[in-house]
C-alpha positions in Angstrom: 58.6 73.5 148.3 55.8 71.2 147.3 53.4 73.4 150.2 54.3 76.7 148.1 53.2 75.5 144.7 50.2 73.8 146.2 48.8 77.5 147.4 50.1 78.9 143.9 47.8 76.3 142.3 45.0 77.4 144.7 45.2 81.1 143.8 45.0 80.2 140.2 42.0 78.4 140.5 40.0 81.1 142.4 40.2 83.4 139.8 36.7 85.2 139.3 35.5 85.7 135.8 32.4 88.1 135.3 29.7 87.5 132.7 29.8 90.4 130.5 25.9 91.2 129.2 24.8 94.7 127.2 21.4 96.6 127.9 19.9 96.9 124.1 20.9 100.6 123.9 24.2 100.0 124.5 24.6 97.4 121.8 23.0 100.2 119.7 25.4 103.0 120.7 28.4 100.6 120.6 27.4 99.5 116.6 27.0 103.3 115.9 30.6 104.3 116.7 33.6 104.3 114.3 35.4 101.3 114.0 38.1 103.0 115.2 36.9 103.9 118.7 35.3 100.6 118.4 38.6 98.5 118.2 39.5 100.7 121.3 36.4 100.0 123.7 36.0 96.4 123.2 39.1 95.2 124.7 38.3 97.6 127.6 35.2 95.8 127.8 36.1 92.5 127.5 38.6 93.2 130.2 36.0 93.9 132.8 35.0 90.3 132.6 38.7 89.6 135.0 38.6 92.7 136.9 35.2 95.2 136.8 36.8 97.8 139.1 40.1 98.8 137.1 42.3 101.5 138.1 40.8 104.7 136.6 37.4 103.5 137.0 34.8 105.4 139.0 31.9 104.9 141.1 29.1 107.1 139.8 27.6 109.3 142.9 24.2 109.5 143.9 23.6 106.0 142.3 22.2 103.3 144.8 23.3 100.9 142.7 26.8 99.8 141.6 26.9 102.0 138.5 30.6 102.4 137.7 32.0 104.4 134.7 35.7 103.9 132.8 37.0 106.2 130.1 38.5 104.9 127.0 40.0 108.4 125.2 37.2 110.7 124.9 34.6 107.7 125.5 33.1 106.7 128.4 31.5 103.0 129.5 28.8 103.1 132.2 28.3 99.7 134.1 26.7 98.2 136.5 28.3 95.3 138.5 26.4 92.1 140.1 28.9 90.6 142.5 26.5 88.0 143.8 25.8 86.7 140.3 29.3 88.1 138.7 27.5 89.7 136.0 28.7 93.3 134.4 26.1 94.9 132.6 26.9 97.4 130.3 24.7 100.2 130.3 25.8 103.1 128.2 28.7 103.5 125.5 29.6 106.8 124.1 31.3 110.4 124.4 32.1 111.7 127.8 29.8 114.4 127.5 27.0 111.9 126.2 27.4 108.7 128.7 
């Protein structure tokens, strides 16, 4: 049993956390949203640090870089994933028809 426990401990130590950064325009967009919407969006953005490609996220087509989007109700978060440096950069936050 001792071997199994050490394998579990090793897996816990290898969890990769991404750093979340915001493009200045995305910060402004987020600050202009109603507080009720912001309360729903911020936890989703925070969770991108643990899993930048959550269920329901979609890679945007016709993009040479790693642009993704995730929906939160009628709103959309568009973000760039930099796997090499473990960074998620939030690019846009807004209604689905805007972002």
